[in-house]
C-alpha positions as CSV (number, residue, x, y, z in Angstrom):
1,X,94.4,131.0,87.3
2,X,94.9,127.3,86.3
3,X,92.6,126.1,83.6
4,X,91.7,122.5,83.0
5,X,94.8,121.8,80.9
6,X,97.1,123.5,83.5
7,X,95.5,121.7,86.4
8,X,95.9,118.4,84.6
9,X,99.6,119.1,84.0
10,X,100.3,120.1,87.7
11,X,97.6,118.4,89.8
12,X,97.1,115.6,87.2
13,X,100.3,114.0,88.4
14,X,98.4,113.3,91.5
15,X,97.2,110.1,89.9
16,X,100.5,109.3,88.3
17,X,99.4,107.8,85.4
18,X,96.6,110.1,85.9
19,X,97.5,110.6,82.4
20,X,100.7,108.6,81.7
21,X,99.5,105.6,79.8
22,X,102.6,103.8,78.8
23,X,104.6,103.7,82.0
24,X,103.3,100.4,83.2
25,X,102.2,98.3,80.2
26,X,104.5,95.4,81.0
27,X,103.6,95.7,84.7
28,X,99.9,95.6,83.7
29,X,100.4,92.5,81.6
30,X,102.1,90.8,84.5
31,X,99.3,91.8,86.9
32,X,96.6,90.4,84.5
33,X,98.3,87.0,84.5
34,X,98.8,87.1,88.2
35,X,95.4,88.4,89.2
36,X,93.6,85.4,87.7
37,X,93.6,84.4,91.4
38,X,91.3,87.3,92.2
39,X,87.5,87.5,92.3
40,X,85.4,90.6,91.6
41,X,82.1,92.0,92.6
42,X,80.1,95.3,92.4
43,X,78.1,97.5,94.6
44,X,75.5,99.9,93.2
45,X,75.2,103.1,95.2
46,X,73.4,106.3,94.0
47,X,73.0,105.1,90.4
48,X,76.7,104.2,90.0
49,X,78.2,100.7,89.8
50,X,81.4,100.3,91.8
51,X,83.7,97.5,90.8
52,X,86.2,95.9,93.2
53,X,88.5,92.9,93.3
54,X,89.7,90.8,96.2
55,X,92.9,88.8,96.7
56,X,94.6,86.7,99.3
57,X,93.8,85.9,102.9
58,X,94.5,87.5,106.3
59,X,93.7,90.9,107.9
60,X,91.7,93.0,105.4
61,X,93.3,96.0,103.7
62,X,91.6,98.3,101.3
63,X,93.9,99.6,98.5
64,X,92.9,102.9,96.8
65,X,94.3,104.2,93.6
66,X,94.9,107.8,92.4
67,X,92.7,110.1,90.3
68,X,91.8,109.2,86.8
69,X,93.5,105.8,87.4
70,X,92.3,102.3,88.2
71,X,93.2,99.2,90.3
72,X,96.2,98.6,88.0
73,X,98.0,101.6,89.3
74,X,98.4,99.9,92.7
75,X,99.7,96.6,91.2
76,X,103.0,96.7,93.1
77,X,101.2,97.3,96.4
78,X,98.4,94.8,95.8
79,X,100.9,92.0,94.9
80,X,103.0,92.7,98.0
81,X,100.1,92.9,100.3
82,X,98.2,89.8,99.0
83,X,100.9,87.5,100.3
84,X,99.8,88.0,103.8
85,X,96.5,90.0,103.7
86,X,93.0,90.0,102.3
87,X,93.3,92.8,99.8
88,X,90.2,94.7,98.6
89,X,91.0,96.8,95.5
90,X,88.2,99.0,94.1
91,X,88.0,101.2,91.0
92,X,86.8,104.6,92.2
93,X,83.5,106.0,91.0
94,X,83.8,106.9,87.3
95,X,87.3,105.3,87.1
96,X,88.4,102.0,85.6
97,X,85.5,99.6,85.4
98,X,83.2,101.6,87.8
99,X,80.5,103.7,86.3
100,X,79.6,107.2,87.2
101,X,76.4,108.9,88.3
102,X,74.9,112.4,87.7
103,X,76.2,113.6,91.1
104,X,79.2,115.9,91.4
105,X,82.4,114.0,92.3
106,X,83.8,114.5,95.8
107,X,86.1,112.7,98.1
108,X,83.3,112.3,100.6
109,X,81.1,110.6,98.0
110,X,83.9,108.2,97.0
111,X,84.6,107.5,100.7
112,X,80.9,106.6,101.0
113,X,81.4,104.1,98.1
114,X,84.3,102.5,99.9
115,X,82.3,102.2,103.1
116,X,79.7,100.4,101.0
117,X,82.3,98.0,99.7
118,X,83.4,97.3,103.3
119,X,79.8,96.7,104.4
120,X,79.1,94.4,101.5
121,X,82.1,92.3,102.5
122,X,80.7,92.3,106.1
123,X,84.0,93.6,107.5
124,X,84.0,95.5,110.8
125,X,87.3,97.2,110.4
126,X,90.0,97.4,107.6
127,X,93.4,98.8,107.2
128,X,93.6,101.3,104.3
129,X,96.5,102.0,101.9
130,X,95.8,104.9,99.6
131,X,97.9,106.9,97.1
132,X,97.2,110.5,96.0
133,X,93.4,110.8,95.5
134,X,93.1,107.3,97.1
135,X,95.0,108.6,100.2
136,X,92.6,111.5,100.4
137,X,89.6,109.1,100.3
138,X,91.4,107.1,103.0
139,X,91.7,110.3,105.2
140,X,88.0,111.1,104.7
141,X,87.0,107.5,105.6
142,X,89.2,107.6,108.8
143,X,87.8,111.0,109.8
144,X,84.1,110.2,109.2
145,X,84.1,106.6,110.2
146,X,86.9,106.1,112.8
147,X,85.4,102.8,114.0
148,X,85.9,101.2,110.6
149,X,89.6,102.0,110.0
150,X,92.3,100.3,112.0
151,X,95.5,101.5,110.3
152,X,95.9,104.1,107.5
153,X,98.7,104.5,105.1
154,X,98.3,107.9,103.3
155,X,100.8,108.2,100.4
156,X,101.3,111.6,98.6
157,X,98.1,113.1,100.1
158,X,97.1,116.8,100.4
159,X,94.4,117.7,102.9
160,X,93.8,121.1,101.3
161,X,94.1,122.4,97.7
162,X,96.7,124.9,98.9
163,X,99.0,122.0,99.7
164,X,99.9,121.3,96.0
165,X,102.8,122.8,94.2
166,X,101.6,125.4,91.8
167,X,98.1,125.5,93.3
168,X,95.9,128.6,92.8
169,X,93.2,130.1,94.9
170,X,91.2,130.9,91.8
171,X,89.1,127.8,91.1
172,X,87.3,129.1,88.0
173,X,88.3,127.7,84.7
174,X,87.5,128.8,81.2
175,X,89.7,126.2,79.5
176,X,87.4,123.3,78.5
177,X,90.0,121.4,76.4
178,X,90.0,117.7,77.2
179,X,92.9,115.4,76.2
180,X,92.2,112.1,74.5
181,X,91.3,109.3,76.9
182,X,94.2,107.0,78.0
183,X,94.3,103.5,76.6
184,X,93.5,102.3,80.1
185,X,90.2,104.1,80.1
186,X,89.3,103.1,76.6
187,X,89.9,99.4,77.5
188,X,88.3,99.3,81.0
189,X,85.5,101.9,81.2
190,X,81.9,100.6,80.9
191,X,81.3,103.7,78.7
192,X,84.5,105.1,77.1
193,X,82.4,108.0,75.7
194,X,82.0,109.3,79.3
195,X,85.7,110.3,79.4
196,X,85.1,114.1,78.8
197,X,82.6,114.2,81.6
198,X,84.7,112.3,84.2
199,X,87.8,114.2,83.2
200,X,86.1,117.5,83.9
201,X,84.5,116.3,87.1
202,X,87.9,115.1,88.4
203,X,89.6,118.3,87.5
204,X,86.9,120.4,89.1
205,X,87.4,118.3,92.3
206,X,91.1,118.9,92.2
207,X,90.5,122.6,91.9
208,X,88.1,122.8,94.8
209,X,88.8,119.9,97.1
210,X,89.8,118.8,99.7
211,X,89.4,121.4,102.4
212,X,90.0,119.5,105.7
213,X,91.1,121.5,108.7
214,X,93.8,120.6,111.3
215,X,90.8,120.0,113.7
216,X,89.3,117.6,111.2
217,X,92.5,115.6,110.9
218,X,92.9,115.5,114.7
219,X,89.7,113.4,114.8
220,X,91.5,110.5,113.1
221,X,91.9,107.6,115.6
222,X,93.7,105.2,113.3
223,X,97.4,104.6,113.5
224,X,98.6,106.4,110.5
225,X,101.7,106.3,108.3
226,X,102.1,109.4,106.1
227,X,104.4,108.8,103.1
228,X,105.6,111.2,100.4
229,X,108.3,111.6,97.9
230,X,111.1,114.0,98.6
231,X,110.1,116.1,95.5
232,X,106.4,115.3,95.6
233,X,103.9,117.7,94.1
234,X,102.4,117.9,97.6
235,X,104.5,120.5,99.4
236,X,106.8,119.2,102.1
237,X,105.6,121.6,104.7
238,X,102.0,120.5,103.9
239,X,103.0,116.8,104.4
240,X,104.6,117.7,107.7
241,X,101.4,119.4,108.8
242,X,99.4,116.4,107.9
243,X,101.5,114.0,109.9
244,X,101.6,116.4,112.8
245,X,97.9,116.9,112.9
246,X,97.0,113.2,113.1
247,X,97.5,112.1,116.7
248,X,98.8,108.6,116.1
249,X,100.9,109.2,113.1
250,X,104.5,108.8,111.8
251,X,106.0,110.3,108.6
252,X,108.3,108.8,106.0
253,X,109.8,110.9,103.3
254,X,111.3,108.8,100.4
255,X,114.4,110.3,99.1
256,X,115.2,110.9,95.4
257,X,111.7,110.6,94.1
258,X,108.5,112.6,93.5
259,X,104.8,111.8,93.3
260,X,105.5,108.5,91.4
261,X,106.9,107.1,94.6
262,X,104.7,104.0,94.6
263,X,106.4,103.0,91.3
264,X,109.9,104.4,91.3
265,X,110.6,103.3,94.9
266,X,108.1,100.4,95.1
267,X,110.3,98.1,97.1
268,X,111.0,100.8,99.8
269,X,107.4,101.8,99.9
270,X,106.1,98.3,100.1
271,X,108.5,97.4,102.9
272,X,107.4,100.4,104.9
273,X,103.7,99.5,104.4
274,X,104.2,95.9,105.4
275,X,106.2,96.8,108.5
276,X,103.7,99.4,109.5
277,X,100.6,97.1,109.1
278,X,102.4,94.3,111.0
279,X,101.4,90.7,110.8
280,X,98.1,89.4,109.6
281,X,96.7,88.4,113.0
């Protein structure tokens, strides 16, 4: 059985800096200077308040961060994409600057939030680039709303809890220890005192979700690029299954890196994303 602390150690990597707070301080400072060009808005579904920023011009692309993270985690991808695309970058429900609600957290609920953002911007279709939890949200959006997703880049995504290294079928947990909130959360969250609640919600979600089937994945109509690190916490055979199950997909395994592929091999990942998405026409 993996308790909350154990899940956070193994699955918690699924948001990189799910819990690593110092890996990108200089990168964040650079992003904050650069992103003065952005604008921001909110939507308010189900008692929550979802924050998002927009950058650039061109074909729209929705960029989704990992669990317990924020927009800043995707800064390398945002900056690369904004040169030729209209980038929409939300903070997931209960993450970053977005508030939470009393509802249990789920990938489906966060996918609904993203659909709300797309609708508010009056966009018919978007490309989606998601990493870790953000990639799972992207998969959910493409399965449930195939007419709204043009192309999908799913980076380091599992489609079932069994796909993670060290996963356990026992989802009960008696370990209620919660680590201190990351600096990122303390600075950005509308209510920093909510940290223990959102931490437990996210960990419970990791322990019990997702549970998509091969049949579910086969319903994805979007052209899809599945990316993972060679030593990702998502098992290689699971990543292979994901790519094989999606009809119009291709797979790219980045050598010499794990789950932190979007940072440690940012240039390679960004080049693959831009080539896959094509021009901004």
